[in-house]
C-alpha positions in Angstrom: -1.6 1.8 17.7 -3.3 5.1 18.7 -4.7 8.3 17.2 -2.8 11.6 17.6 -4.0 15.0 16.4 -1.8 17.5 14.6 -2.7 20.8 16.2 -1.7 22.8 13.0 -3.6 20.9 10.3 -6.2 19.3 12.7 -5.5 15.9 11.1 -5.8 12.8 13.2 -3.0 10.4 12.5 -2.8 6.7 13.4 0.6 5.9 14.7 2.5 3.4 16.8 4.7 0.4 16.5 2.8 -1.9 14.3 3.5 -5.6 15.2 5.4 -7.5 12.5 3.2 -9.1 9.8 3.0 -12.8 9.7 4.0 -14.9 6.7 2.2 -14.1 3.4 -1.1 -15.9 2.8 -1.0 -18.5 0.0 -2.5 -17.0 -3.2 -4.8 -20.0 -3.5 -6.7 -19.1 -0.3 -9.2 -16.3 -0.6 -11.0 -15.2 2.6 -14.0 -13.8 0.8 -15.0 -16.5 -1.7 -18.1 -18.4 -0.6 -16.2 -21.7 -0.3 -13.3 -20.3 1.7 -11.9 -22.7 4.3 -11.2 -19.6 6.5 -14.6 -18.0 6.7 -14.5 -14.4 8.0 -16.8 -13.0 10.7 -19.9 -11.9 8.8 -21.7 -8.7 10.0 -24.4 -8.3 7.4 -25.4 -9.7 4.0 -27.7 -9.0 1.1 -29.5 -12.4 0.4 -29.9 -13.8 -3.0 -31.1 -17.0 -4.6 -27.6 -18.5 -4.4 -26.8 -17.4 -0.9 -25.7 -13.8 -0.8 -25.0 -11.1 -3.4 -22.9 -8.8 -1.2 -21.8 -8.9 2.4 -19.9 -7.1 5.1 -17.3 -8.9 7.2 -14.9 -7.9 10.0 -11.5 -6.8 8.5 -9.0 -9.6 9.2 -6.5 -7.1 10.7 -8.7 -4.1 11.7 -7.2 -0.6 12.3 -10.2 0.2 14.6 -11.9 -1.9 17.2 -15.5 -1.4 18.3 -14.9 -2.3 22.0 -14.2 0.3 24.6 -14.2 4.1 24.7 -11.9 6.4 22.7 -10.6 8.0 25.9 -9.7 11.3 24.3 -7.2 13.1 26.4 -4.6 15.8 26.4 -0.8 15.3 26.2 0.5 18.9 26.8 -0.8 20.9 23.8 -1.6 17.7 21.9 -4.6 15.4 21.8 -4.6 11.6 21.6 -7.1 8.8 21.8 -7.4 5.0 21.4 -8.2 3.6 18.0 -11.8 2.8 18.8 -14.2 2.5 15.9 -15.1 -0.1 13.3 -13.3 -1.5 10.3 -15.2 -3.7 7.8 -14.6 -5.3 4.4 -17.5 -4.9 2.0 -17.4 -7.9 -0.3 -18.8 -6.5 -3.5 -19.6 -9.8 -5.1 -19.3 -13.5 -4.2 -17.5 -14.2 -7.5 -13.8 -13.6 -7.4 -13.7 -12.0 -10.9 -16.7 -9.8 -10.8 -15.4 -6.3 -10.1 -17.5 -3.1 -10.1 -16.5 -2.4 -13.7 -17.5 -5.9 -14.9 -20.5 -6.8 -12.7 -24.1 -6.3 -13.7 -25.9 -3.1 -12.7 -28.1 -5.2 -10.4 -25.1 -6.7 -8.6 -23.6 -3.3 -8.1 -26.9 -2.0 -6.9 -27.0 -4.7 -4.2 -23.5 -3.7 -3.1 -24.6 0.0 -2.9 -27.6 -1.1 -0.8 -25.3 -3.0 1.5 -23.0 0.1 1.9 -26.0 2.3 2.7 -27.3 -0.2 5.3 -23.9 -0.5 7.0 -23.4 3.3 7.1 -26.8 3.8 8.6 -26.3 1.1 11.2 -22.9 2.4 12.3 -24.2 5.9 12.7 -26.6 4.6 15.3 -23.6 4.4 17.6 -23.4 7.8 19.3 -19.7 7.5 19.6 -19.3 7.5 15.8 -18.7 10.9 14.2 -18.1 9.7 10.6 -18.2 6.6 8.4 -15.9 6.4 5.4 -16.3 4.1 2.4 -13.3 3.7 0.2 -11.7 1.4 -2.4 -8.0 1.1 -3.2 -7.4 -0.9 -6.4 -4.3 -1.7 -8.3 -0.6 -2.2 -7.6 0.1 1.5 -7.1 -2.9 2.2 -5.0 -2.3 -0.1 -2.0 -4.8 -2.8 -3.0 -5.1 -5.2 -0.1 -7.2 -8.1 -1.4 -7.5 -9.8 -4.8 -11.3 -10.4 -4.3 -13.6 -7.5 -5.3 -13.9 -5.5 -2.1 -14.3 -2.1 -0.7 -13.6 -1.1 2.9 -15.6 0.9 5.5 -14.3 2.6 8.7 -16.3 4.3 11.4 -14.3 6.8 13.4 -14.7 9.1 16.4 -13.6 12.1 14.3 -14.4 13.6 10.9 -11.6 13.2 8.4 -9.8 16.5 7.5 -10.8 16.5 3.8 -14.4 16.2 4.8 -14.1 18.9 7.4 -12.7 21.2 4.7 -15.8 20.4 2.6 -18.2 21.0 5.5 -16.7 24.3 6.3 -16.6 25.5 2.8 -20.1 24.3 2.1 -21.4 26.0 5.2 -19.7 29.3 4.4 -21.1 29.3 0.8 -24.6 28.5 2.1 -24.4 31.4 4.7 -23.3 33.8 1.9 -25.7 32.7 -0.9 -28.3 30.4 0.7 -27.5 27.8 -1.9 -25.6 24.5 -2.0 -22.1 24.9 -3.6 -22.2 21.4 -5.1 -25.6 22.1 -6.7 -24.2 25.3 -8.2 -21.1 23.5 -9.4 -23.2 20.9 -11.1 -25.5 23.5 -12.7 -22.5 25.3 -14.2 -20.7 22.2 -15.3 -23.8 20.9 -17.1 -24.3 24.2 -18.7 -20.8 24.5 -20.0 -20.5 20.7 -20.7 -16.7 20.8 -21.3 -16.0 18.8 -18.1 -19.0 16.5 -18.1 -18.0 12.9 -18.9 -21.5 11.3 -18.8 -24.9 11.6 -17.2 -27.1 8.7 -16.3 -30.5 9.3 -14.9 -30.1 11.5 -11.8 -26.3 11.2 -11.7 -23.5 13.1 -13.5 -19.8 12.0 -13.8 -17.5 15.0 -14.3 -13.9 16.2 -14.1 -13.5 18.8 -11.3 -12.5 22.3 -12.3 -9.3 22.1 -10.2 -8.2 18.4 -10.2 -5.8 17.2 -7.6 -4.5 14.4 -9.8 -4.7 13.7 -13.5 -8.1 12.3 -14.6 -9.8 12.9 -11.2 -13.5 12.2 -11.5 -16.5 12.9 -9.4 -20.0 11.3 -9.5 -22.6 13.7 -8.1 -26.4 13.3 -7.9 -28.6 16.0 -9.4 -31.1 15.8 -6.6 -29.8 17.5 -3.5 -29.1 15.2 -0.5 -26.4 15.4 2.1 -26.6 11.7 2.9 -25.8 8.9 0.6 -27.4 6.3 2.8 -30.8 8.0 2.6 -30.7 7.8 -1.2 -29.3 4.3 -1.2 -32.1 2.9 1.1 -35.1 4.9 -0.1 -34.7 5.2 -3.9 -33.8 1.8 -5.5 -34.5 3.2 -9.0 -31.9 5.9 -8.5 -29.5 3.3 -7.1 -29.7 1.4 -10.4 -28.7 4.5 -12.3 -25.8 5.1 -10.0 -24.7 1.5 -10.4 -24.6 1.9 -14.2 -22.8 5.2 -14.1 -20.2 3.9 -11.6 -19.5 0.8 -13.7 -19.1 2.8 -16.9 -17.0 5.5 -15.2 -14.6 2.9 -13.7 -14.2 1.3 -17.2 -13.2 4.7 -18.5 -10.7 5.2 -15.7 -9.2 1.8 -16.2 -8.7 2.6 -19.9 -6.2 5.2 -18.6 -4.7 3.3 -15.6 -5.4 0.2 -13.5 -4.8 1.8 -10.2 -7.2 4.2 -8.5 -8.6 5.4 -5.2 -12.4 5.7 -4.8 -14.0 7.4 -1.8 -17.5 8.2 -0.9 -18.1 11.6 0.8 -21.4 11.6 2.8 -22.6 13.6 5.7 -21.2 13.1 9.2 -23.3 11.5 11.9 -26.2 13.9 12.3 -28.2 11.3 14.3 -26.0 12.4 17.3 -24.9 15.9 16.4 -21.9 17.6 18.0 -22.7 19.9 20.9 -19.8 22.2 20.1 -19.4 22.2 16.3 -21.8 24.0 14.0 -21.6 21.9 10.8 -24.7 19.9 11.6 -27.1 22.8 12.0 -27.6 23.4 8.2 -26.0 20.3 6.8 -29.1 19.0 5.1 -29.2 22.3 3.1 -25.5 23.0 2.5 -23.8 19.6 2.0 -24.1 17.2 -0.9 -22.9 13.6 -1.0 -20.7 12.5 -3.9 -18.1 10.0 -5.0 -14.5 10.9 -5.8 -12.2 8.8 -7.9 -8.5 9.6 -8.0 -6.6 7.6 -10.6 -2.9 6.7 -9.8 -0.6 7.1 -12.8 2.9 5.9 -13.1 5.5 8.3 -11.6 6.2 11.3 -13.8 9.3 13.5 -13.9 7.3 16.1 -11.8 5.6 14.5 -8.9 2.0 15.5 -8.3 1.8 13.7 -4.9 4.2 15.5 -2.7 3.8 19.2 -3.1 2.3 22.0 -1.1 0.2 22.8 -4.1 -1.5 20.0 -6.1 0.0 19.6 -9.5 -1.9 17.9 -12.3 -0.1 17.7 -15.7 -3.4 17.0 -17.5 -6.2 19.6 -17.5 -9.8 18.4 -16.7 -10.9 19.4 -20.1 -8.3 17.2 -21.8 -8.9 14.4 -19.3 -12.6 14.4 -19.9 -12.2 14.3 -23.7 -10.0 11.2 -23.3 -12.4 9.6 -20.8 -15.4 10.2 -23.0 -13.6 8.5 -26.0 -12.5 5.5 -24.0 -14.0 2.2 -25.2 -16.3 0.7 -22.6 -18.9 -2.1 -22.5 -22.7 -1.3 -22.7 
C-alpha cells in the first residue's frame, strides 16, 4: 500500500493491492479486554486502581507504519510516498460494554486525557504533519471492533478537509482579525435555534450548512487551536467536555446507531512547514472542535455521492429533535 496525491483536489489517497484478509476472528475473542489471550502491543495507558482506565495499543492491521521515511517523490506530474506514520487503537474503557454514551464522565475524561497525551507525543516526531482522532460506530459506519474504541493516525500530510478549514480560517482572520469559529459560536448562541446544549465551556450545535442529516459539532467557548493543550492543562474543562460528549452521543443514537466522529485539532506546529503559511497565525485563527456525522439508512435521494452536499433535514429541525431525545442524566 502507498499514498498517492490527486493533483486536482490535493487529496492523498491510500491505494494498492491489499493482501487478502485471513479467516474471521471468533466473536468470543476480544483483543482489547483486559483478560484477552491475545494481548495487543501497548503503547501507553492511564493507570487506575484496577489496572488501567484507558490505553493505546498498536492497531492489529495498521494502515501506517512508524518505521522508515515517507520517501516523497515525483511520478511525472503526480506525487507518491510510502505509508509511513502511526496507527493506534485507543481503548476507551476496559469494560466491553462501557461505550462513550454509557460510561461515567470520569471514565470518558480519562479517555480524553489519553487522547491528548497520544496526540502530543506523536507531534514530537518532526516527520508528522497531522494527527487524526476518529471513531466509526455502527453497522453502516464501518465499525471495526466490538469493544469501545476510537482510532488515531499520524500522517505525513494534513487531510484535505482540515486543509480547507485552515485556509478558510486564515483568510477570515486576515480579513477581520477574528476567529471564524468564535464568530460562528457567538452568533449561534445569540440566535439559539441551532444550539442543542451547553455544558460549562462547551457547546453542542447543528452547523448552519449540514453535510448530512443531524450533523453535530462540539466547540469550546474558550479559543484554542489545539485540543491537546486543553486536554492536558485543564482537567476541569475536560470533565465538562466528557459530560457533553456523552449526552450528545445519546441524542444522536436516539436517531441512528451509526455515526462517524472526528476531532479536528491544529496540525503539528512544533515542527512548522517551511513552505506553507498556515502555521504562522494558527493559534489566533484556528479553533479545535469535534464533528459527529450520523449515518442514516439509505434514502431515495442519496446525500453521500453528490457534487453538492444534500441534507433532507434542516439543522433547525434536527436540533429540535435532538433536544427532545430522551437521555440519561
